[in-house]
N, CA, C and O atoms as a CHARMM CRD file, in Angstrom:
* protein
*
  352
    1    1 MET  N     21.11500  36.99900  20.43800 PROA 1      0.00000
    2    1 MET  CA    21.50100  36.94700  21.79400 PROA 1      0.00000
    3    1 MET  C     22.92000  36.20800  21.92500 PROA 1      0.00000
    4    1 MET  O     23.45400  36.07500  23.02600 PROA 1      0.00000
    5    2 ILE  N     23.45400  35.77200  20.82900 PROA 2      0.00000
    6    2 ILE  CA    24.72600  35.10500  20.93600 PROA 2      0.00000
    7    2 ILE  C     25.85500  36.08800  21.41500 PROA 2      0.00000
    8    2 ILE  O     26.84200  35.64400  22.00100 PROA 2      0.00000
    9    3 ARG  N     25.69900  37.43800  21.15700 PROA 3      0.00000
   10    3 ARG  CA    26.67800  38.26300  21.54900 PROA 3      0.00000
   11    3 ARG  C     26.55000  38.58800  23.04500 PROA 3      0.00000
   12    3 ARG  O     27.51800  39.05800  23.64200 PROA 3      0.00000
   13    4 ALA  N     25.42600  38.36000  23.64600 PROA 4      0.00000
   14    4 ALA  CA    25.20400  38.65800  25.06300 PROA 4      0.00000
   15    4 ALA  C     25.85000  37.62600  25.96700 PROA 4      0.00000
   16    4 ALA  O     26.19800  37.94200  27.10500 PROA 4      0.00000
   17    5 ASN  N     26.02000  36.39000  25.48600 PROA 5      0.00000
   18    5 ASN  CA    26.51700  35.31300  26.31200 PROA 5      0.00000
   19    5 ASN  C     27.82400  35.55500  26.86600 PROA 5      0.00000
   20    5 ASN  O     27.98800  35.21100  28.03600 PROA 5      0.00000
   21    6 PRO  N     28.79200  36.08600  26.24300 PROA 6      0.00000
   22    6 PRO  CA    30.10300  36.46100  26.88400 PROA 6      0.00000
   23    6 PRO  C     29.95400  37.50300  27.96800 PROA 6      0.00000
   24    6 PRO  O     30.66500  37.43600  28.97100 PROA 6      0.00000
   25    7 TRP  N     29.02700  38.50100  27.80800 PROA 7      0.00000
   26    7 TRP  CA    28.86300  39.55100  28.86600 PROA 7      0.00000
   27    7 TRP  C     28.20100  38.82500  29.95300 PROA 7      0.00000
   28    7 TRP  O     28.64200  39.05300  31.08000 PROA 7      0.00000
   29    8 ASN  N     27.18200  37.95400  29.83500 PROA 8      0.00000
   30    8 ASN  CA    26.58300  37.29100  30.92700 PROA 8      0.00000
   31    8 ASN  C     27.54200  36.43400  31.68800 PROA 8      0.00000
   32    8 ASN  O     27.46600  36.35600  32.91400 PROA 8      0.00000
   33    9 SER  N     28.43200  35.79700  31.00200 PROA 9      0.00000
   34    9 SER  CA    29.54700  35.06000  31.72200 PROA 9      0.00000
   35    9 SER  C     30.44300  35.98600  32.55400 PROA 9      0.00000
   36    9 SER  O     30.78900  35.63000  33.68100 PROA 9      0.00000
   37   10 ALA  N     30.82200  37.13300  32.05300 PROA 10     0.00000
   38   10 ALA  CA    31.59200  38.03500  32.70300 PROA 10     0.00000
   39   10 ALA  C     30.92200  38.60500  33.93700 PROA 10     0.00000
   40   10 ALA  O     31.53800  38.72900  34.99500 PROA 10     0.00000
   41   11 TYR  N     29.67400  38.94500  33.79100 PROA 11     0.00000
   42   11 TYR  CA    28.88400  39.47900  34.92400 PROA 11     0.00000
   43   11 TYR  C     28.68600  38.36600  36.00300 PROA 11     0.00000
   44   11 TYR  O     28.76700  38.66900  37.19300 PROA 11     0.00000
   45   12 SER  N     28.43100  37.10100  35.61500 PROA 12     0.00000
   46   12 SER  CA    28.42300  36.05700  36.61100 PROA 12     0.00000
   47   12 SER  C     29.67900  35.95300  37.34300 PROA 12     0.00000
   48   12 SER  O     29.67400  35.94200  38.57400 PROA 12     0.00000
   49   13 LEU  N     30.80400  35.87200  36.63400 PROA 13     0.00000
   50   13 LEU  CA    32.09000  35.68100  37.24000 PROA 13     0.00000
   51   13 LEU  C     32.43800  36.78600  38.25400 PROA 13     0.00000
   52   13 LEU  O     32.98700  36.49600  39.31700 PROA 13     0.00000
   53   14 LEU  N     32.10000  38.12900  37.90800 PROA 14     0.00000
   54   14 LEU  CA    32.30100  39.19100  38.83500 PROA 14     0.00000
   55   14 LEU  C     31.45300  39.11800  40.05800 PROA 14     0.00000
   56   14 LEU  O     31.87400  39.41200  41.17700 PROA 14     0.00000
   57   15 LEU  N     30.11400  38.67200  39.77500 PROA 15     0.00000
   58   15 LEU  CA    29.19900  38.58500  40.92300 PROA 15     0.00000
   59   15 LEU  C     29.58600  37.50700  41.84600 PROA 15     0.00000
   60   15 LEU  O     29.48500  37.69600  43.05800 PROA 15     0.00000
   61   16 VAL  N     30.03700  36.35800  41.36000 PROA 16     0.00000
   62   16 VAL  CA    30.44900  35.25000  42.18700 PROA 16     0.00000
   63   16 VAL  C     31.76400  35.62700  43.04900 PROA 16     0.00000
   64   16 VAL  O     31.92100  35.31700  44.23000 PROA 16     0.00000
   65   17 GLN  N     32.61700  36.29900  42.30900 PROA 17     0.00000
   66   17 GLN  CA    33.93700  36.68600  43.00000 PROA 17     0.00000
   67   17 GLN  C     33.76800  37.73100  44.11800 PROA 17     0.00000
   68   17 GLN  O     34.53800  37.80400  45.07600 PROA 17     0.00000
   69   18 LEU  N     32.69900  38.53800  43.92700 PROA 18     0.00000
   70   18 LEU  CA    32.48000  39.60100  44.83500 PROA 18     0.00000
   71   18 LEU  C     31.56900  39.20400  45.97400 PROA 18     0.00000
   72   18 LEU  O     31.44600  39.93500  46.95700 PROA 18     0.00000
   73   19 THR  N     30.94200  38.07800  45.85500 PROA 19     0.00000
   74   19 THR  CA    30.04300  37.63100  46.93200 PROA 19     0.00000
   75   19 THR  C     30.86900  37.23700  48.15500 PROA 19     0.00000
   76   19 THR  O     31.86100  36.51100  48.09200 PROA 19     0.00000
   77   20 PRO  N     30.33500  37.82300  49.36600 PROA 20     0.00000
   78   20 PRO  CA    30.95800  37.44900  50.62500 PROA 20     0.00000
   79   20 PRO  C     30.89900  35.81700  50.81600 PROA 20     0.00000
   80   20 PRO  O     29.95800  35.14800  50.38800 PROA 20     0.00000
   81   21 PRO  N     31.91500  35.31900  51.44400 PROA 21     0.00000
   82   21 PRO  CA    31.99400  33.76500  51.51200 PROA 21     0.00000
   83   21 PRO  C     30.93700  33.29500  52.55800 PROA 21     0.00000
   84   21 PRO  O     30.59800  32.11100  52.54400 PROA 21     0.00000
   85   22 ALA  N     30.43300  34.10600  53.40700 PROA 22     0.00000
   86   22 ALA  CA    29.45300  33.71400  54.37500 PROA 22     0.00000
   87   22 ALA  C     28.09500  33.52400  53.85400 PROA 22     0.00000
   88   22 ALA  O     27.29000  32.80200  54.44200 PROA 22     0.00000
   89   23 LEU  N     27.80300  34.17600  52.72200 PROA 23     0.00000
   90   23 LEU  CA    26.50400  34.08000  52.12900 PROA 23     0.00000
   91   23 LEU  C     26.48700  32.95200  51.03400 PROA 23     0.00000
   92   23 LEU  O     27.46600  32.74900  50.31600 PROA 23     0.00000
   93   24 PRO  N     25.35300  32.25000  50.94600 PROA 24     0.00000
   94   24 PRO  CA    25.28600  31.22600  49.81000 PROA 24     0.00000
   95   24 PRO  C     25.31600  31.94400  48.51800 PROA 24     0.00000
   96   24 PRO  O     24.53500  32.87400  48.32100 PROA 24     0.00000
   97   25 ALA  N     26.11700  31.59200  47.68400 PROA 25     0.00000
   98   25 ALA  CA    26.32100  32.22900  46.35300 PROA 25     0.00000
   99   25 ALA  C     25.14500  32.10400  45.55200 PROA 25     0.00000
  100   25 ALA  O     24.84700  33.06300  44.83900 PROA 25     0.00000
  101   26 GLY  N     24.42600  31.08200  45.54900 PROA 26     0.00000
  102   26 GLY  CA    23.22800  30.91500  44.69100 PROA 26     0.00000
  103   26 GLY  C     22.10700  31.96900  44.98000 PROA 26     0.00000
  104   26 GLY  O     21.45800  32.51000  44.08400 PROA 26     0.00000
  105   27 VAL  N     21.93600  32.21600  46.36300 PROA 27     0.00000
  106   27 VAL  CA    20.81100  33.09000  46.68400 PROA 27     0.00000
  107   27 VAL  C     21.19400  34.50100  46.30400 PROA 27     0.00000
  108   27 VAL  O     20.36800  35.21400  45.73400 PROA 27     0.00000
  109   28 VAL  N     22.34600  34.91700  46.57600 PROA 28     0.00000
  110   28 VAL  CA    22.80900  36.28000  46.26900 PROA 28     0.00000
  111   28 VAL  C     22.80200  36.44100  44.80800 PROA 28     0.00000
  112   28 VAL  O     22.27000  37.43900  44.32100 PROA 28     0.00000
  113   29 PHE  N     23.32100  35.58500  44.10000 PROA 29     0.00000
  114   29 PHE  CA    23.50200  35.55100  42.67700 PROA 29     0.00000
  115   29 PHE  C     22.18600  35.72700  41.92200 PROA 29     0.00000
  116   29 PHE  O     22.06900  36.54500  41.01000 PROA 29     0.00000
  117   30 LEU  N     21.21400  34.94000  42.33000 PROA 30     0.00000
  118   30 LEU  CA    19.96400  35.02800  41.67500 PROA 30     0.00000
  119   30 LEU  C     19.26000  36.39800  41.98900 PROA 30     0.00000
  120   30 LEU  O     18.75000  37.04500  41.07400 PROA 30     0.00000
  121   31 GLY  N     19.23900  36.79900  43.19300 PROA 31     0.00000
  122   31 GLY  CA    18.57900  38.04100  43.62700 PROA 31     0.00000
  123   31 GLY  C     19.21800  39.23600  42.99500 PROA 31     0.00000
  124   31 GLY  O     18.50300  40.02300  42.37500 PROA 31     0.00000
  125   32 VAL  N     20.53800  39.44300  43.10100 PROA 32     0.00000
  126   32 VAL  CA    21.15500  40.68700  42.51500 PROA 32     0.00000
  127   32 VAL  C     21.06700  40.60800  40.99300 PROA 32     0.00000
  128   32 VAL  O     20.68200  41.56400  40.31900 PROA 32     0.00000
  129   33 PHE  N     21.40900  39.52900  40.51800 PROA 33     0.00000
  130   33 PHE  CA    21.50500  39.38500  38.91500 PROA 33     0.00000
  131   33 PHE  C     20.08200  39.76500  38.38600 PROA 33     0.00000
  132   33 PHE  O     19.93000  40.61900  37.51100 PROA 33     0.00000
  133   34 ASN  N     19.06900  39.09600  38.95400 PROA 34     0.00000
  134   34 ASN  CA    17.77100  39.36200  38.42600 PROA 34     0.00000
  135   34 ASN  C     17.27500  40.85200  38.56200 PROA 34     0.00000
  136   34 ASN  O     16.64300  41.42600  37.67500 PROA 34     0.00000
  137   35 THR  N     17.63700  41.43000  39.79600 PROA 35     0.00000
  138   35 THR  CA    17.24900  42.91000  39.90000 PROA 35     0.00000
  139   35 THR  C     18.04100  43.69100  38.96600 PROA 35     0.00000
  140   35 THR  O     17.47900  44.56600  38.30800 PROA 35     0.00000
  141   36 ALA  N     19.37200  43.45600  38.82600 PROA 36     0.00000
  142   36 ALA  CA    20.18900  44.26500  37.97200 PROA 36     0.00000
  143   36 ALA  C     19.71400  44.22100  36.42300 PROA 36     0.00000
  144   36 ALA  O     19.86600  45.16700  35.65000 PROA 36     0.00000
  145   37 TYR  N     19.17200  43.09600  36.11700 PROA 37     0.00000
  146   37 TYR  CA    18.57700  43.00000  34.75100 PROA 37     0.00000
  147   37 TYR  C     17.24000  43.52300  34.47800 PROA 37     0.00000
  148   37 TYR  O     16.95800  44.07500  33.41400 PROA 37     0.00000
  149   38 ALA  N     16.36100  43.33600  35.50100 PROA 38     0.00000
  150   38 ALA  CA    14.91600  43.57500  35.37200 PROA 38     0.00000
  151   38 ALA  C     14.56600  45.08100  35.58600 PROA 38     0.00000
  152   38 ALA  O     13.71800  45.65500  34.90300 PROA 38     0.00000
  153   39 MET  N     15.26500  45.66700  36.56300 PROA 39     0.00000
  154   39 MET  CA    14.95800  47.05600  36.86500 PROA 39     0.00000
  155   39 MET  C     15.14000  48.12300  35.82000 PROA 39     0.00000
  156   39 MET  O     14.26500  48.97300  35.65500 PROA 39     0.00000
  157   40 PRO  N     16.26800  48.10700  35.09300 PROA 40     0.00000
  158   40 PRO  CA    16.46500  49.03300  33.95600 PROA 40     0.00000
  159   40 PRO  C     15.48500  48.80500  32.85700 PROA 40     0.00000
  160   40 PRO  O     15.03300  49.76400  32.22900 PROA 40     0.00000
  161   41 GLN  N     15.12900  47.55600  32.59200 PROA 41     0.00000
  162   41 GLN  CA    14.17900  47.24300  31.40900 PROA 41     0.00000
  163   41 GLN  C     12.82100  47.66300  31.74100 PROA 41     0.00000
  164   41 GLN  O     12.03400  47.97000  30.84600 PROA 41     0.00000
  165   42 SER  N     12.49000  47.69400  33.00800 PROA 42     0.00000
  166   42 SER  CA    11.13100  48.15200  33.40400 PROA 42     0.00000
  167   42 SER  C     10.96600  49.54700  33.63500 PROA 42     0.00000
  168   42 SER  O      9.86700  50.07800  33.47300 PROA 42     0.00000
  169   43 LEU  N     11.99200  50.19500  34.00800 PROA 43     0.00000
  170   43 LEU  CA    12.02500  51.69700  34.27300 PROA 43     0.00000
  171   43 LEU  C     12.30100  52.57400  33.01400 PROA 43     0.00000
  172   43 LEU  O     11.77100  53.67900  32.90300 PROA 43     0.00000
  173   44 ALA  N     13.09000  52.09400  32.12300 PROA 44     0.00000
  174   44 ALA  CA    13.50000  52.83800  30.99400 PROA 44     0.00000
  175   44 ALA  C     12.42700  53.33000  30.09200 PROA 44     0.00000
  176   44 ALA  O     12.52500  54.46100  29.61500 PROA 44     0.00000
  177   45 PRO  N     11.39100  52.55700  29.81400 PROA 45     0.00000
  178   45 PRO  CA    10.29500  53.20000  28.91700 PROA 45     0.00000
  179   45 PRO  C      9.58600  54.31200  29.60900 PROA 45     0.00000
  180   45 PRO  O      9.19700  55.27700  28.94900 PROA 45     0.00000
  181   46 PHE  N      9.39100  54.24200  30.89900 PROA 46     0.00000
  182   46 PHE  CA     8.73600  55.29900  31.60000 PROA 46     0.00000
  183   46 PHE  C      9.65300  56.58300  31.66900 PROA 46     0.00000
  184   46 PHE  O      9.17600  57.70400  31.49800 PROA 46     0.00000
  185   47 ALA  N     10.87400  56.38700  31.90500 PROA 47     0.00000
  186   47 ALA  CA    11.90300  57.56000  31.93200 PROA 47     0.00000
  187   47 ALA  C     11.97900  58.10900  30.51900 PROA 47     0.00000
  188   47 ALA  O     12.02600  59.33400  30.40000 PROA 47     0.00000
  189   48 GLY  N     11.99800  57.34600  29.43500 PROA 48     0.00000
  190   48 GLY  CA    12.15300  57.86400  28.14800 PROA 48     0.00000
  191   48 GLY  C     10.84200  58.65800  27.76800 PROA 48     0.00000
  192   48 GLY  O     10.92900  59.75100  27.20800 PROA 48     0.00000
  193   49 ALA  N      9.65600  58.10200  28.07600 PROA 49     0.00000
  194   49 ALA  CA     8.40200  58.85600  27.73300 PROA 49     0.00000
  195   49 ALA  C      8.36900  60.15700  28.58000 PROA 49     0.00000
  196   49 ALA  O      7.88200  61.16900  28.07600 PROA 49     0.00000
  197   50 TRP  N      8.84900  60.17600  29.80300 PROA 50     0.00000
  198   50 TRP  CA     8.86400  61.37000  30.57600 PROA 50     0.00000
  199   50 TRP  C      9.82600  62.42800  29.95800 PROA 50     0.00000
  200   50 TRP  O      9.52000  63.61400  29.83700 PROA 50     0.00000
  201   51 LEU  N     11.00700  61.89700  29.58200 PROA 51     0.00000
  202   51 LEU  CA    12.01200  62.84300  28.94800 PROA 51     0.00000
  203   51 LEU  C     11.43100  63.45000  27.64200 PROA 51     0.00000
  204   51 LEU  O     11.57200  64.64700  27.39400 PROA 51     0.00000
  205   52 LEU  N     10.81000  62.64200  26.85500 PROA 52     0.00000
  206   52 LEU  CA    10.21300  63.12500  25.66300 PROA 52     0.00000
  207   52 LEU  C      9.06400  64.20700  25.82000 PROA 52     0.00000
  208   52 LEU  O      8.89600  65.13500  25.02800 PROA 52     0.00000
  209   53 THR  N      8.26600  63.95300  26.99000 PROA 53     0.00000
  210   53 THR  CA     7.32400  64.96500  27.19300 PROA 53     0.00000
  211   53 THR  C      7.82100  66.28300  27.87300 PROA 53     0.00000
  212   53 THR  O      7.25500  67.35700  27.67400 PROA 53     0.00000
  213   54 VAL  N      8.82700  66.15300  28.62400 PROA 54     0.00000
  214   54 VAL  CA     9.55900  67.30500  29.23700 PROA 54     0.00000
  215   54 VAL  C     10.17800  68.17900  28.19200 PROA 54     0.00000
  216   54 VAL  O     10.15100  69.40700  28.28100 PROA 54     0.00000
  217   55 GLY  N     10.75900  67.50600  27.15800 PROA 55     0.00000
  218   55 GLY  CA    11.45100  68.20700  26.11600 PROA 55     0.00000
  219   55 GLY  C     10.59700  68.64300  25.00200 PROA 55     0.00000
  220   55 GLY  O     11.18500  68.83900  23.93900 PROA 55     0.00000
  221   56 VAL  N      9.29500  68.84000  25.03400 PROA 56     0.00000
  222   56 VAL  CA     8.47200  69.15000  24.05900 PROA 56     0.00000
  223   56 VAL  C      8.67700  70.67800  23.58100 PROA 56     0.00000
  224   56 VAL  O      8.51400  71.58700  24.39400 PROA 56     0.00000
  225   57 ALA  N      8.99000  70.90300  22.42600 PROA 57     0.00000
  226   57 ALA  CA     9.25600  72.25200  21.89400 PROA 57     0.00000
  227   57 ALA  C      8.33600  72.45600  20.72900 PROA 57     0.00000
  228   57 ALA  O      8.50500  71.79600  19.70400 PROA 57     0.00000
  229   58 GLY  N      7.37300  73.33600  20.83200 PROA 58     0.00000
  230   58 GLY  CA     6.51400  73.66400  19.72200 PROA 58     0.00000
  231   58 GLY  C      5.59300  72.47000  19.38300 PROA 58     0.00000
  232   58 GLY  O      5.19100  72.36100  18.22500 PROA 58     0.00000
  233   59 GLY  N      5.26500  71.64100  20.24500 PROA 59     0.00000
  234   59 GLY  CA     4.35200  70.55700  19.92000 PROA 59     0.00000
  235   59 GLY  C      4.97500  69.35300  19.49000 PROA 59     0.00000
  236   59 GLY  O      4.29000  68.33900  19.35600 PROA 59     0.00000
  237   60 ALA  N      6.37900  69.34700  19.22600 PROA 60     0.00000
  238   60 ALA  CA     7.06000  68.18000  18.77300 PROA 60     0.00000
  239   60 ALA  C      8.02500  67.72900  19.89000 PROA 60     0.00000
  240   60 ALA  O      8.63500  68.56800  20.55400 PROA 60     0.00000
  241   61 PRO  N      8.16300  66.41000  20.09700 PROA 61     0.00000
  242   61 PRO  CA     9.11500  65.98700  21.10800 PROA 61     0.00000
  243   61 PRO  C     10.52800  66.31700  20.77700 PROA 61     0.00000
  244   61 PRO  O     10.89700  66.23300  19.60600 PROA 61     0.00000
  245   62 ASP  N     11.33700  66.68000  21.70600 PROA 62     0.00000
  246   62 ASP  CA    12.67600  67.10100  21.53000 PROA 62     0.00000
  247   62 ASP  C     13.65300  65.85700  21.84100 PROA 62     0.00000
  248   62 ASP  O     13.92500  65.54900  23.00100 PROA 62     0.00000
  249   63 ASP  N     14.12500  65.21600  20.80800 PROA 63     0.00000
  250   63 ASP  CA    15.02700  64.02200  21.11000 PROA 63     0.00000
  251   63 ASP  C     16.35000  64.28800  21.77400 PROA 63     0.00000
  252   63 ASP  O     16.97000  63.38400  22.33300 PROA 63     0.00000
  253   64 ASP  N     16.77900  65.52100  21.71400 PROA 64     0.00000
  254   64 ASP  CA    18.07200  65.85200  22.22900 PROA 64     0.00000
  255   64 ASP  C     18.19700  65.61200  23.65600 PROA 64     0.00000
  256   64 ASP  O     19.26400  65.18500  24.09800 PROA 64     0.00000
  257   65 LEU  N     17.10500  65.87200  24.49900 PROA 65     0.00000
  258   65 LEU  CA    17.11400  65.59200  25.87300 PROA 65     0.00000
  259   65 LEU  C     17.15400  64.07600  26.10400 PROA 65     0.00000
  260   65 LEU  O     17.88400  63.57800  26.96200 PROA 65     0.00000
  261   66 LEU  N     16.39500  63.40400  25.36000 PROA 66     0.00000
  262   66 LEU  CA    16.40200  61.90200  25.51500 PROA 66     0.00000
  263   66 LEU  C     17.73700  61.26900  25.18300 PROA 66     0.00000
  264   66 LEU  O     18.15400  60.31600  25.84100 PROA 66     0.00000
  265   67 LEU  N     18.43700  61.80800  24.13000 PROA 67     0.00000
  266   67 LEU  CA    19.74900  61.16300  23.73800 PROA 67     0.00000
  267   67 LEU  C     20.77400  61.75200  24.77800 PROA 67     0.00000
  268   67 LEU  O     21.69600  61.02500  25.14700 PROA 67     0.00000
  269   68 GLY  N     20.67300  62.88300  25.21200 PROA 68     0.00000
  270   68 GLY  CA    21.60900  63.40500  26.22700 PROA 68     0.00000
  271   68 GLY  C     21.57100  62.57100  27.52600 PROA 68     0.00000
  272   68 GLY  O     22.60700  62.28600  28.12700 PROA 68     0.00000
  273   69 ALA  N     20.27900  62.16900  27.96100 PROA 69     0.00000
  274   69 ALA  CA    20.20400  61.47300  29.16300 PROA 69     0.00000
  275   69 ALA  C     20.67200  60.07200  28.89700 PROA 69     0.00000
  276   69 ALA  O     21.25300  59.46100  29.79400 PROA 69     0.00000
  277   70 ALA  N     20.46600  59.53900  27.76300 PROA 70     0.00000
  278   70 ALA  CA    21.02900  58.10600  27.45300 PROA 70     0.00000
  279   70 ALA  C     22.52900  58.22500  27.46100 PROA 70     0.00000
  280   70 ALA  O     23.15100  57.33800  28.04600 PROA 70     0.00000
  281   71 ALA  N     23.17300  59.17900  26.90300 PROA 71     0.00000
  282   71 ALA  CA    24.63700  59.36300  26.92900 PROA 71     0.00000
  283   71 ALA  C     25.14800  59.48500  28.33500 PROA 71     0.00000
  284   71 ALA  O     26.15300  58.86500  28.68500 PROA 71     0.00000
  285   72 ALA  N     24.48400  60.26500  29.14500 PROA 72     0.00000
  286   72 ALA  CA    24.95500  60.53800  30.45300 PROA 72     0.00000
  287   72 ALA  C     24.76600  59.15000  31.37400 PROA 72     0.00000
  288   72 ALA  O     25.55000  58.86900  32.28100 PROA 72     0.00000
  289   73 ALA  N     23.67700  58.37100  31.03200 PROA 73     0.00000
  290   73 ALA  CA    23.47900  57.03000  31.72200 PROA 73     0.00000
  291   73 ALA  C     24.60400  56.04700  31.37100 PROA 73     0.00000
  292   73 ALA  O     25.18300  55.35200  32.20600 PROA 73     0.00000
  293   74 ALA  N     24.86700  56.05800  29.99200 PROA 74     0.00000
  294   74 ALA  CA    25.99400  55.16500  29.61600 PROA 74     0.00000
  295   74 ALA  C     27.28300  55.52500  30.20200 PROA 74     0.00000
  296   74 ALA  O     28.04700  54.62800  30.55700 PROA 74     0.00000
  297   75 LEU  N     27.59200  56.75200  30.33700 PROA 75     0.00000
  298   75 LEU  CA    28.88500  57.28100  30.87100 PROA 75     0.00000
  299   75 LEU  C     28.83500  56.95500  32.40400 PROA 75     0.00000
  300   75 LEU  O     29.84300  56.53700  32.97400 PROA 75     0.00000
  301   76 ALA  N     27.75100  57.13300  33.01000 PROA 76     0.00000
  302   76 ALA  CA    27.70700  56.79900  34.50400 PROA 76     0.00000
  303   76 ALA  C     27.87600  55.33500  34.72300 PROA 76     0.00000
  304   76 ALA  O     28.58100  54.93900  35.65100 PROA 76     0.00000
  305   77 GLY  N     27.23500  54.46700  33.87600 PROA 77     0.00000
  306   77 GLY  CA    27.45900  53.08000  33.96400 PROA 77     0.00000
  307   77 GLY  C     28.83500  52.64800  33.75800 PROA 77     0.00000
  308   77 GLY  O     29.28600  51.71800  34.42700 PROA 77     0.00000
  309   78 ALA  N     29.55100  53.26600  32.86200 PROA 78     0.00000
  310   78 ALA  CA    30.98500  52.92000  32.56900 PROA 78     0.00000
  311   78 ALA  C     31.90000  53.29300  33.80200 PROA 78     0.00000
  312   78 ALA  O     32.84300  52.57100  34.12500 PROA 78     0.00000
  313   79 LEU  N     31.58000  54.44400  34.46900 PROA 79     0.00000
  314   79 LEU  CA    32.25300  54.89700  35.57300 PROA 79     0.00000
  315   79 LEU  C     31.97700  54.10600  36.77600 PROA 79     0.00000
  316   79 LEU  O     32.85900  53.93700  37.61900 PROA 79     0.00000
  317   80 ILE  N     30.79700  53.61000  36.90400 PROA 80     0.00000
  318   80 ILE  CA    30.44100  52.88100  38.12700 PROA 80     0.00000
  319   80 ILE  C     31.20800  51.52900  38.09300 PROA 80     0.00000
  320   80 ILE  O     31.46800  51.01600  39.18200 PROA 80     0.00000
  321   81 VAL  N     31.56000  50.96200  37.06000 PROA 81     0.00000
  322   81 VAL  CA    32.16000  49.64800  36.85800 PROA 81     0.00000
  323   81 VAL  C     33.63100  49.68400  37.19200 PROA 81     0.00000
  324   81 VAL  O     34.21200  48.65400  37.53200 PROA 81     0.00000
  325   82 LEU  N     34.22900  50.81700  37.10400 PROA 82     0.00000
  326   82 LEU  CA    35.67100  50.95100  37.44500 PROA 82     0.00000
  327   82 LEU  C     36.14400  50.56000  38.77200 PROA 82     0.00000
  328   82 LEU  O     37.25500  50.03900  38.86700 PROA 82     0.00000
  329   83 PRO  N     35.39400  50.76200  39.84100 PROA 83     0.00000
  330   83 PRO  CA    35.82300  50.38900  41.19100 PROA 83     0.00000
  331   83 PRO  C     35.78600  48.81800  41.38900 PROA 83     0.00000
  332   83 PRO  O     36.33800  48.34100  42.38000 PROA 83     0.00000
  333   84 ILE  N     35.15400  48.00800  40.47600 PROA 84     0.00000
  334   84 ILE  CA    35.05800  46.60600  40.64500 PROA 84     0.00000
  335   84 ILE  C     36.40000  46.01300  40.69200 PROA 84     0.00000
  336   84 ILE  O     36.60200  45.09500  41.48700 PROA 84     0.00000
  337   85 GLU  N     37.40700  46.46800  39.86900 PROA 85     0.00000
  338   85 GLU  CA    38.70100  45.88300  39.86700 PROA 85     0.00000
  339   85 GLU  C     39.33900  46.14900  41.23900 PROA 85     0.00000
  340   85 GLU  O     40.06300  45.29000  41.74400 PROA 85     0.00000
  341   86 LYS  N     39.11200  47.21600  41.80400 PROA 86     0.00000
  342   86 LYS  CA    39.71600  47.47100  43.07700 PROA 86     0.00000
  343   86 LYS  C     39.13300  46.59700  44.25200 PROA 86     0.00000
  344   86 LYS  O     39.81900  46.37500  45.25000 PROA 86     0.00000
  345   87 ALA  N     37.91600  46.13000  44.12000 PROA 87     0.00000
  346   87 ALA  CA    37.26000  45.28800  45.04300 PROA 87     0.00000
  347   87 ALA  C     37.84100  43.90400  45.14900 PROA 87     0.00000
  348   87 ALA  O     37.71200  43.22900  46.17000 PROA 87     0.00000
  349   88 LYS  N     38.48400  43.49200  44.07600 PROA 88     0.00000
  350   88 LYS  CA    38.99800  42.11100  44.18600 PROA 88     0.00000
  351   88 LYS  C     40.32700  42.15800  44.92700 PROA 88     0.00000
  352   88 LYS  O     40.95100  41.11800  45.14100 PROA 88     0.00000
């Protein structure tokens, strides 16, 4: 987890900078940050299992659908982050 600490610091900085000044930073920080971390970790196993069962070909799971969906999610995540620079 040593490698994750710089990313956590960067996420925290972006979140605090983009928080509206009228809201208490601690409340928004904890709520948004916790949801952003917990939701993908709890939904990914179900989505992965579903993608493996949908892509069954001849009785064996088809990993290509799962890997394609993972690549599409990574690309979408990279594109979603681009407007953050404009928000500052």
